[in-house]
C-alpha atoms as a printed R data frame, in Angstrom:
   type eleno elety resid chain resno       x       y       z
1  ATOM     1    CA   UNK     A     1 115.177 119.760 119.905
2  ATOM     2    CA   UNK     A     2 116.235 121.116 116.515
3  ATOM     3    CA   UNK     A     3 119.692 119.557 116.874
4  ATOM     4    CA   UNK     A     4 118.148 116.094 117.273
5  ATOM     5    CA   UNK     A     5 116.148 116.517 114.060
6  ATOM     6    CA   UNK     A     6 119.267 117.622 112.174
7  ATOM     7    CA   UNK     A     7 121.247 114.655 113.506
8  ATOM     8    CA   UNK     A     8 118.441 112.284 112.513
9  ATOM     9    CA   UNK     A     9 118.216 113.730 108.989
10 ATOM    10    CA   UNK     A    10 122.009 113.522 108.544
11 ATOM    11    CA   UNK     A    11 121.997 109.933 109.850
12 ATOM    12    CA   UNK     A    12 119.204 109.034 107.414
13 ATOM    13    CA   UNK     A    13 121.177 110.511 104.520
14 ATOM    14    CA   UNK     A    14 124.293 108.535 105.518
15 ATOM    15    CA   UNK     A    15 122.322 105.292 105.825
16 ATOM    16    CA   UNK     A    16 120.566 105.861 102.489
17 ATOM    17    CA   UNK     A    17 123.930 106.552 100.802
18 ATOM    18    CA   UNK     A    18 125.412 103.414 102.401
19 ATOM    19    CA   UNK     A    19 122.439 101.321 101.226
20 ATOM    20    CA   UNK     A    20 122.752 102.599  97.659
21 ATOM    21    CA   UNK     A    21 126.499 101.968  97.727
22 ATOM    22    CA   UNK     A    22 125.984  98.409  98.960
23 ATOM    23    CA   UNK     A    23 123.286  97.695  96.358
24 ATOM    24    CA   UNK     A    24 125.628  99.025  93.658
25 ATOM    25    CA   UNK     A    25 128.203  96.440  94.689
């Protein structure tokens, strides 16, 4: 179950970074 949480957190970080990058453009 821990692996799922880690994957979710990493996915959230990637999405947040992508959103910030898009907004910057």
